[in-house]
C-alpha positions in Angstrom: -27.7 113.2 -145.9 -24.5 111.9 -147.5 -23.5 108.5 -149.0 -20.3 106.9 -147.7 -18.6 103.5 -147.5 -17.0 102.6 -144.2 -13.5 101.2 -144.5 -13.3 100.5 -140.7 -15.8 100.1 -137.9 -16.9 103.5 -136.7 -19.0 104.6 -133.8 -20.9 107.9 -134.3 -22.2 109.7 -131.3 -25.0 112.1 -132.3 -25.6 112.9 -128.6 -23.6 112.0 -125.5 -26.3 109.5 -124.6 -26.4 107.6 -127.9 -24.1 105.8 -130.2 -24.7 104.4 -133.7 -22.2 101.7 -134.8 -21.3 101.2 -138.4 -19.4 98.1 -139.6 -16.6 98.1 -142.0 -17.8 97.5 -145.6 -21.3 99.0 -145.0 -22.3 101.6 -147.6 -25.3 103.9 -147.4 -26.6 107.3 -146.4 -25.8 108.9 -143.1 -26.2 112.3 -141.6 -23.7 114.7 -143.2 -22.1 115.5 -139.9 -21.4 111.8 -139.4 -20.0 111.4 -142.9 -17.7 114.4 -142.5 -16.4 113.1 -139.2 -15.9 109.6 -140.4 -14.1 110.7 -143.6 -11.9 113.1 -141.6 -11.0 110.3 -139.2 -10.0 108.0 -142.2 -12.7 105.5 -141.3 -14.9 106.0 -144.4 -14.8 107.3 -148.0 -17.3 109.2 -150.1 -19.5 107.0 -152.3 -22.0 107.5 -155.1 -22.7 111.1 -156.3 -20.8 112.5 -153.2 -17.6 110.8 -154.4 -18.0 112.0 -157.9 -18.6 115.6 -156.6 -15.4 115.4 -154.5 -13.4 114.1 -157.4 -14.6 116.9 -159.7 -13.3 119.3 -157.1 -16.6 120.7 -156.0 -16.2 122.6 -152.8 -19.7 122.0 -151.6 -21.8 118.9 -152.1 -25.5 119.6 -152.5 -27.5 119.2 -149.3 
């Protein structure tokens, strides 16, 4: 799990048959796969300890 803050609305599709919608401004924990996809797409940013780890240059955030 990872903590992120969504900057824009984002639809995460864990399977082809399901979609989880996140609204802009929502902050909380999501599956790491979702977090990495949303951050890579520019729709979210790391928050909490995950953000601190990224700023400190840690290559891997604890799982």
